[in-house]
C-alpha positions, 0 to 999 in steps of 0.5 A, a space after each residue: 485327682 480328676 474325675 473321669 468324664 466318660 465313666 459313672 463316678 464310683 464311691 470314694 474313701 469317706 463314703 459311708 457305703 464302703 463301710 457297709 457289709 453288702 447284702 446276700 444276692 437272693 436268687 432267683 435274680 434276672 438282672 445279675 448278668 447285666 449288673 456284672 456286665 455294667 460293673 465290668 465296663 465301669 472297672 475297665 473304664 477306670 483301668 481297674 482290675 477289680 471292683 465291688 458292688 458298693 464301689 458302684 453305689 450298690 449294696 449287693 453281694 457282687 464283684 467283678 475281677 479281670 487281671 488279664 492285660 488284654 481284659 479277655 472276657 475268658 478271664 472275667 470273674 463274677 463273684 456272687 455271694 462269695 466266701 473264702 474257704 482256704 487261703 495259703 502262702 503269703 505274697 510280701 512287698 506287693 504294691 496294692 491300690 484301690 479305685 476308691 482310694 485313688 493315688 495311694 499304693 501301698 505294700 500289703 501282705 496277701 495270701 498267695 492262693 485262696 479258695 472261694 465258694 461262688 454262685 453263678 447267675 442261676 444261683 448254682 454254687 461253685 469253688 474255684 482257687 486262684 493264685 498270685 495277682 488274681 487271688 489278691 484282687 479276689 481278696 481285696 473285692 471280697 473285703 470290699 463286700 465286707 465293709 473293709 478296705 485294703 488300708 485296713 490290713 496294713 500295720 498301724 504305723 503305715 496307716 497313720 502315715 497315710 492319715 493326711 492323704 486320706 483326709 485330703 481324699 475324703 475332703 476332695 470326694 466330698 467336694 466333688 460330690 463322690 461321696 
């Protein structure tokens, strides 16, 4: 587990901020576009497909997602005060990981599709529906904003088998001042 030198460190398993519910963004807010742009840069620097504010040490209910292999700006999703309003189907046996839990990849069930109420930078409410990997990433980041980690949705036996690895990650993060 080596920390990227060129990127600001992200919060790692064991840091309390990852278990805190993020606070609703209050509009108007002049810096939202800049906050999102910074979060995309951090996410891309770690080769991620999503990043929640609390992973970057922020408490705002903001997350970013881009599952495009080319990281096209047209494919960027900024989540501000997102609320899942509908889910359907199931994705089975798909490995899921998290930038805040380095080295852990586990099969996790998630809905195949979801609809989300979301806000733009000006505070206008929009609704969008997404499917597949993008739905998985959106739901993963919304979980983060609610103080939940992807491992929380694993069966108890599967999670118990990770206990030693999770403790090792937490100790490493503490030693390297990442939590």
